[in-house]
C-alpha positions as CSV (number, residue, x, y, z in Angstrom):
1,M,102.6,90.1,108.2
2,T,99.7,88.4,110.1
3,T,96.0,88.8,109.5
4,E,95.7,90.8,112.4
5,G,98.3,92.9,112.3
6,H,97.1,93.7,108.0
7,I,93.7,94.3,109.7
8,A,95.3,96.8,111.7
9,A,97.4,98.5,110.0
10,L,94.4,99.3,107.1
11,E,92.2,100.7,110.1
12,R,95.0,102.8,111.2
13,R,95.2,103.8,107.0
14,H,91.4,104.5,107.3
15,Q,91.8,107.0,109.7
16,E,94.9,108.6,109.1
17,L,93.0,109.2,105.5
18,D,89.9,110.4,107.1
19,R,92.1,112.8,109.6
20,E,93.6,114.3,106.5
21,I,89.7,114.5,104.5
22,Q,89.0,116.4,108.0
23,A,92.0,118.8,107.4
24,E,91.4,119.4,103.6
25,M,87.7,120.5,104.3
26,Q,89.0,122.3,107.1
27,R,91.2,124.9,104.7
28,R,89.6,127.6,103.4
29,I,90.5,127.3,100.3
30,Q,89.9,123.6,99.6
31,D,91.5,121.5,96.9
32,D,88.3,119.7,95.5
33,M,90.9,117.1,93.3
34,R,92.6,116.2,96.7
35,I,89.5,115.8,98.9
36,S,88.0,113.2,95.7
37,A,90.8,111.3,95.7
38,L,91.8,110.8,99.5
39,K,88.1,109.7,99.8
40,R,88.9,107.5,96.5
41,R,91.7,106.1,98.5
42,K,90.0,105.6,101.8
43,L,86.9,103.9,100.1
44,V,89.5,101.2,98.3
45,V,91.6,100.6,102.0
46,K,87.9,100.2,103.8
47,D,87.4,97.8,100.6
48,E,90.5,96.1,101.4
49,L,90.0,96.3,105.6
50,T,86.4,94.0,104.6
51,K,88.0,91.6,102.7
52,A,90.6,91.1,105.1
53,K,88.4,90.5,107.8
54,G,86.5,88.6,106.0
55,A,88.9,86.1,105.8
56,A,90.3,86.5,109.0
57,A,86.6,85.5,110.4
58,H,86.8,81.7,108.2
């Protein structure tokens, strides 16, 4: 996978996690553990995305 392709995949995954978080928060009975887990995964993806963009810039 090219660097650009990897970055695009990470961006899509980040957006997908954001949608999942928003959907869970809209539920009448929220699963706080699931929301926390999704937020942690989203942060991991964001860190990977930042590193990938930094590597692509060099």
